[in-house]
Structures are given as C-alpha cells and as structure tokens.
N, C-alpha and C positions, 0 to 999 in steps of 0.2 A: 237540479238538472236530471233529466231522464232520457235514456237512449232506448229506442225501439228498433228492433231488427226483425224484419219479416223474412220468411222462407216458405217454400212449398209451391210456388207458382210453376207454370209450365204450359205445355200444349196437351190438350186432351180432346178426344172425340165427343161429339154430342151424346148425351146420356151417361157420360163418364163422371168420375169423382176426383176431387182434389182436396187436400187438407192444408190449409195455410196456418202458419205459426207466427206469433209475434212475441219475441222475448224482450222483456224489459229489464233494464239495469240502471244503476244510479240511485237517485233519490226516490226509490219506489214507494216510500211511505206516503208520498203525495198522490199516488195513483188511486183514483176512484173508479169511475166508469171507463171501460175500454170499448173502443168501437172499430169496426171495419168499414171503410169507405171504398168506393170505386169510381173511376173516371174513365169513360170510353172516349175515343177520339171524337172531337166535335161536340161533346156533351159536358154538362156540368157534373161536378163531383156530387155523388149521392151517398147517403148513409145506408149501408146494407144491413148491419146488425150491430147491436151494442149489448153490453152486459155490465151491470153494476157490481160493486164489491160484494153485495149480498146475494148476487146471482139472478137478479131480475133481468130478463132479456127483452129486446125489441128487435123486430124484423121488418124490413120493407115488404110491402105486399108482393112484390115481384119475386121474392125468394122464400116466402113462407112455405113450410112443408118440404123444402129442398135443402136449405142451409141450416146449420146448427152452430151457434157460438157457445164457447165454453171457456173457462179459465182455470188454471191450476195455480193457486196462490203460493204454494210451496216452491214452485218453479218460476213464479213471476212471468207466466206465459199465458197468452190467450190464443185460442184456436178458432178457426172457421172451417167446419166440415161442409164441403159443397158437393151435393149429390145431384144426379139428373141434370147435369150442366147443359146449357143451351148456348147457341152461338151469341145470343144477346147478352150473355154473362161475360163476354170478352171485355176486358178492361185492365187497367192498372189498379191493383188492390193495395190500399194503404191502411196501416194500423194507427190509431189515435188514442192518446191518453192525456186528458187535460189539454195543455198547450203544446204537447209534443206529438211529432209525426215520425213514422218510419220512412224509409226511402222508397217503399213501394215494391210490389212484385207483379210481374205480368202474368195474367191468366188469359190464354187463348183457347177458345172452344171452336174447333173446326175439323171437318172430315178431310 
C-alpha cells in the first residue's frame, strides 16, 4: 500500500508560478514512474508530466517549456514546478504512482 499526499496548490495570477509536491509513504519500494495528472471541470483527466525512477521525463505538449517534473528519491517526493501559468492550466492536479492516487490539489489561475 502506498499513500500519496499532494500540496502546493492555490490561486495564482496568469504568468505566475506554483510548485506542487507529492509525498509518498508506505510500500514505496513498489514505486516506479510517478506522474501528475489534471482534470478541469467538464474535461477528461489528462497526463501532464511523468518521471521514471531513472529520471526520464515526459511532458504534455501544452506544458512543455513551462512545467518541470522532478523527484527526490531520498525524500520519496515528486515535484511539479509550474511557471508562466495560464488560465487554461486551472484544474485539480493529482499525483499518481502505479495503482495509487493522491487526493488532488486545486490550482486556479485567474486575475
């Protein structure tokens, strides 16, 4: 069993930045790839970024050049640095590892 706890969401103006964190606990030896997903109202959940245990990253086209995913294996934590945020980035962001999901954190980009 793995528990994932996200933090760092909030309200930010367009062009601003936020850093999301996803702390893992429990049977963390089973964690390989970690990913950040988001779901906006009325839309399907989409993969935003992922990072393998070895550090290989993937980004959705909509966030390339603006978002950076990283992980600190010593702290069992994954991060999503979000820069140059746009109103269309507004969504609930959730962390995923294998079969496990965090509770989600709201990101709202608005002036």
